[in-house]
Each structure stands twice: as structure tokens, then as C-alpha cells.
C-alpha positions as CSV (number, residue, x, y, z in Angstrom):
1,M,-19.3,-92.3,-61.9
2,G,-15.8,-94.2,-62.5
3,I,-12.6,-92.5,-62.3
4,L,-11.6,-93.8,-65.8
5,R,-14.9,-92.5,-67.2
6,Q,-14.2,-89.0,-65.6
7,L,-10.8,-89.0,-67.0
8,A,-12.0,-89.7,-70.5
9,E,-14.5,-87.0,-70.2
10,Y,-11.8,-84.5,-69.3
11,L,-9.6,-85.4,-72.2
12,Y,-12.6,-85.2,-74.5
13,L,-12.3,-89.0,-75.3
14,K,-15.9,-89.8,-74.2
15,K,-19.1,-87.8,-74.4
16,K,-20.4,-86.3,-71.2
17,D,-23.7,-87.6,-69.6
18,P,-26.6,-85.4,-70.9
19,N,-28.5,-86.1,-67.7
20,Q,-25.8,-84.7,-65.4
21,P,-26.5,-81.2,-64.2
22,Q,-24.3,-78.4,-65.5
23,T,-23.6,-75.3,-63.4
24,Q,-21.2,-72.6,-63.8
25,W,-19.0,-73.8,-60.9
26,M,-18.9,-77.5,-62.2
27,K,-17.7,-76.2,-65.5
28,Y,-15.0,-74.1,-63.6
29,M,-13.9,-77.2,-61.5
30,H,-13.8,-79.5,-64.6
31,G,-11.7,-77.0,-66.5
32,M,-9.1,-76.7,-63.7
33,N,-9.1,-80.5,-63.4
34,R,-8.5,-80.7,-67.2
35,I,-5.5,-78.2,-66.9
36,S,-4.0,-80.0,-64.0
37,L,-4.4,-83.4,-65.6
38,L,-2.7,-82.2,-68.9
39,M,0.2,-80.6,-66.9
40,F,0.7,-83.8,-65.0
41,I,0.9,-85.7,-68.2
42,A,3.3,-83.2,-69.7
43,A,5.6,-83.5,-66.6
44,V,5.5,-87.3,-66.7
45,I,6.5,-87.2,-70.3
46,I,9.4,-84.7,-69.6
47,I,10.6,-86.9,-66.8
48,L,10.6,-89.9,-69.0
49,F,12.4,-88.0,-71.6
50,K,15.2,-87.1,-69.3
51,L,15.6,-90.6,-67.7
52,V,15.3,-92.8,-70.9
53,I,16.2,-90.6,-74.0
54,L,19.0,-88.2,-72.8
55,P,21.2,-91.1,-71.3
56,L,21.3,-92.8,-74.7
57,F,23.1,-89.8,-76.3
58,R,25.8,-89.6,-73.6
């Protein structure tokens, strides 16, 4: 499975493979990965905001 496909599944952009086995531990792992990915995206947006938008108003 490709990295981009996995990211799309985490962000609910692509349907999951129905043939893939689903265990409780896999659900926990994917949930933690989803949370960490969303936190990373939020941090990048905040950093870009501080570096690009805020200097324009000074």
C-alpha cells in the first residue's frame, strides 16, 4: 500500500480496502496516526500563518 493512499484513508479522502483485515489494535493505531497527522497539519498552518501573514500587518 502506498504512502499517499494510506494518508488519503486516514483523512477519509479514499475508501478503505474491504479485503484488509481489521483488528482492534489496527483501529487504535490508525486512530493515533490520524490524530498525529491532523496535529502536524495544524502546526504547519500555524507556522505558515506566523511567518507569512503576521509580518504583513507590522
